[in-house]
SERO-4910 file (N, C-alpha, C, O; in steps of 0.05 Angstrom, whole numbers):
BEGIN
 pado doro    nc1    nc2    nc3   cac1   cac2   cac3    cc1    cc2    cc3    oc1    oc2    oc3
  Unk    A     19    -25      4     -6     -1      3     17     25     -1     34     24     17
  Unk    A     23     49    -22     25     71    -21     19     95      1     -3    105      3
  Unk    A     46    103     19     33    127     25     22    157     12     31    171     -6
  Unk    A     -4    159     29    -13    189     22     -9    208     31    -23    212     51
  Unk    A      8    227     24     15    260     27     -8    270     27    -23    256     13
  Unk    A    -17    285     35    -30    307     40    -19    333     62     -3    331     81
  Unk    A    -36    359     48    -42    388     60    -60    397     65    -73    407     47
  Unk    A    -68    400     90    -86    419     95    -84    439     96    -66    446    111
  Unk    A    -97    460     85    -89    489     93   -116    501    111   -139    495    102
  Unk    A   -115    514    129   -139    533    148   -137    544    122   -123    540    101
  Unk    A   -172    575    136   -180    576    122   -187    608    142   -196    630    140
  Unk    A   -179    594    155   -179    624    184   -155    647    181   -133    636    178
  Unk    A   -153    683    181   -151    684    172   -129    713    201   -135    734    212
  Unk    A   -111    701    201    -86    718    216    -88    740    206    -86    749    183
  Unk    A    -96    753    236   -114    788    232    -82    795    247    -66    788    264
  Unk    A    -91    819    222    -58    838    226    -59    855    244    -38    867    244
  Unk    A    -80    867    267    -85    877    287    -77    863    300    -54    858    294
  Unk    A    -84    851    317    -71    826    331    -42    822    329    -29    821    350
  Unk    A    -31    818    307      1    818    303     19    830    316     13    854    320
  Unk    A     49    822    330     53    858    342     75    867    333     93    879    345
  Unk    A     73    859    300     92    878    283     73    902    278     54    907    292
  Unk    A     84    923    250     71    945    245     51    936    238     55    915    226
  Unk    A     21    945    238      1    951    217    -19    970    216    -21    985    235
  Unk    A    -39    973    190    -63    995    189    -79    997    200    -89   1018    206
  Unk    A    -88    970    206   -121    971    214   -138    979    233   -133    965    253
  Unk    A   -146    986    235   -163   1003    265   -170    975    282   -174    951    277
  Unk    A   -170   1000    309   -180    966    334   -194    959    337   -211    975    346
  Unk    A   -198    946    335   -226    923    341   -248    932    361   -254    914    376
  Unk    A   -261    954    366   -272    963    391   -285    944    400   -295    926    387
  Unk    A   -287    948    430   -284    920    450   -323    907    456   -332    885    462
  Unk    A   -340    940    448   -366    927    446   -373    938    429   -359    957    422
  Unk    A   -399    931    415   -413    943    392   -435    960    398   -447    974    382
  Unk    A   -440    959    421   -462    977    439   -451   1013    436   -431   1025    445
  Unk    A   -479   1026    417   -484   1048    413   -458   1054    395   -443   1074    397
  Unk    A   -457   1034    378   -437   1037    357   -457   1043    329   -475   1026    329
  Unk    A   -459   1057    311   -467   1058    279   -441   1028    270   -417   1033    267
  Unk    A   -452   1000    266   -446    991    247   -459    984    206   -481    978    197
  Unk    A   -436    989    195   -437    989    175   -441    965    162   -425    947    168
  Unk    A   -466    956    138   -462    924    127   -443    931    103   -452    949     88
  Unk    A   -433    927    100   -422    923     69   -409    903     39   -389    899     26
  Unk    A   -439    896     41   -417    872     12   -425    856     -6   -447    846     -1
  Unk    A   -410    847    -34   -398    855    -43   -415    845    -62   -439    847    -56
  Unk    A   -408    830    -96   -423    838   -114   -430    805   -122   -447    802   -140
  Unk    A   -418    783   -110   -434    757    -86   -465    760    -94   -477    782    -92
  Unk    A   -480    732   -104   -510    739    -94   -520    736    -83   -539    750    -77
  Unk    A   -513    718    -71   -518    719    -31   -500    738      2   -496    736     26
  Unk    A   -497    753    -19   -479    767      6   -496    796     11   -478    812     17
  Unk    A   -520    810     10   -533    828     13   -557    811     33   -562    822     55
  Unk    A   -569    793     27   -584    764     33   -556    756     66   -563    768     86
  Unk    A   -547    749     68   -531    744     86   -524    770    107   -528    767    131
  Unk    A   -515    789     99   -500    810    127   -532    831    120   -530    855    121
  Unk    A   -555    821    115   -590    824    123   -589    818    160   -594    832    180
  Unk    A   -578    785    152   -582    771    169   -560    774    189   -566    768    212
  Unk    A   -531    783    184   -522    794    206   -519    811    227   -507    811    249
  Unk    A   -544    837    208   -549    866    222   -564    853    235   -564    858    259
  Unk    A   -583    830    225   -619    828    246   -611    828    275   -620    841    294
  Unk    A   -580    800    277   -569    787    296   -560    811    316   -566    817    339
  Unk    A   -540    823    293   -512    841    307   -550    860    334   -557    858    357
  Unk    A   -559    874    312   -576    901    329   -600    881    362   -613    893    380
  Unk    A   -598    852    358   -611    842    381   -598    842    398   -605    849    420
  Unk    A   -576    833    395   -559    834    411   -534    847    424   -520    845    444
  Unk    A   -534    857    407   -501    880    420   -526    915    421   -534    916    398
  Unk    A   -531    924    426   -558    942    421   -538    959    414   -523    970    430
  Unk    A   -537    964    384   -515    982    370   -546   1001    368   -569    992    364
  Unk    A   -535   1033    373   -547   1062    357   -558   1040    333   -577   1024    334
  Unk    A   -543   1045    314   -558   1035    285   -549   1008    268   -530    997    279
  Unk    A   -553   1003    260   -540    981    230   -546    989    210   -569    997    211
  Unk    A   -534    992    181   -547   1017    154   -520    989    123   -496    983    121
  Unk    A   -537    983    111   -526    966    104   -517    991     70   -535   1005     62
  Unk    A   -494    992     59   -489   1001     41   -478    984     14   -456    973     13
  Unk    A   -498    983     -8   -481    980    -27   -464    989    -33   -473   1010    -42
  Unk    A   -432    992    -37   -420   1016    -51   -414   1019    -82   -402   1037    -93
  Unk    A   -425    998    -92   -431   1006   -134   -449    984   -143   -447    960   -147
  Unk    A   -463    999   -144   -496    973   -172   -481    944   -173   -481    921   -163
  Unk    A   -463    965   -198   -443    932   -219   -415    956   -218   -412    981   -218
  Unk    A   -393    923   -217   -370    924   -218   -360    941   -256   -369    935   -278
  Unk    A   -338    963   -246   -338    970   -269   -311    950   -293   -287    954   -294
  Unk    A   -325    932   -305   -308    913   -307   -279    915   -336   -259    904   -343
  Unk    A   -300    939   -343   -278    954   -363   -252    967   -365   -241    979   -384
  Unk    A   -246    963   -338   -234    987   -330   -212    974   -303   -217    956   -286
  Unk    A   -195    986   -305   -173    969   -287   -171    994   -250   -154    996   -233
  Unk    A   -202   1012   -254   -196   1029   -237   -215   1016   -216   -223   1036   -203
  Unk    A   -229    992   -204   -247    988   -193   -243    994   -159   -264    998   -146
  Unk    A   -217    995   -145   -205   1016   -117   -220   1055   -123   -233   1074   -114
  Unk    A   -204   1046   -144   -218   1094   -158   -245   1095   -142   -250   1109   -122
  Unk    A   -259   1077   -156   -287   1088   -156   -304   1076   -139   -327   1081   -145
  Unk    A   -300   1060   -118   -295   1066   -102   -297   1084    -69   -313   1092    -52
  Unk    A   -275   1082    -76   -259   1105    -54   -275   1129    -50   -268   1136    -28
  Unk    A   -289   1143    -58   -317   1162    -42   -334   1144    -35   -334   1134    -12
  Unk    A   -352   1138    -54   -370   1118    -22   -353   1100    -13   -351   1082    -29
  Unk    A   -339   1095      4   -327   1079     16   -314   1092     40   -313   1081     62
  Unk    A   -300   1123     34   -292   1145     51   -322   1146     65   -325   1143     89
  Unk    A   -348   1152     45   -386   1166     58   -383   1146     78   -395   1151     99
  Unk    A   -371   1127     77   -391   1100     90   -368   1097    118   -375   1090    141
  Unk    A   -344   1104    111   -330   1101    143   -343   1117    150   -361   1107    162
  Unk    A   -346   1155    150   -340   1178    154   -370   1179    182   -371   1191    204
  Unk    A   -395   1156    165   -405   1157    178   -421   1135    200   -443   1136    210
  Unk    A   -396   1114    203   -399   1090    216   -384   1079    237   -361   1073    229
  Unk    A   -387   1073    264   -355   1057    275   -343   1035    270   -322   1027    280
  Unk    A   -365   1020    245   -348   1000    253   -371    987    230   -396    989    232
  Unk    A   -355    972    205   -357    956    180   -352    920    192   -337    908    207
  Unk    A   -375    915    176   -364    886    161   -384    880    137   -406    889    128
  Unk    A   -367    863    131   -370    861    105   -374    828     98   -369    813    117
  Unk    A   -384    811     69   -390    794     68   -381    787     45   -380    807     29
  Unk    A   -371    756     29   -374    750      3   -396    725     15   -395    710     34
  Unk    A   -416    730     -6   -437    702     -8   -445    685    -30   -466    692    -42
  Unk    A   -436    668    -36   -452    639    -65   -473    639    -53   -492    625    -61
***
């Protein structure tokens, strides 16, 4: 019988704000109580439904001030390589109005 060689990769991210080195991510709040939480879906079909459910749970359990669902753009600009440029203004506006953002990719 031959030996089986198997590699397993963990889907868990190493969060940069937990790394002891330098980072550019904002610190996570200790609580969501009294915070405005922004929900930012990507363009995958189920992302909005997923985030609506997450938003409901967050608002029920965390006593947030508000939960807002934002769609940064209605469609991905496929013919240009300037996706981030197109999103910059809308994302800056969202960041100015919320304390925390949750994003999701749903299929």
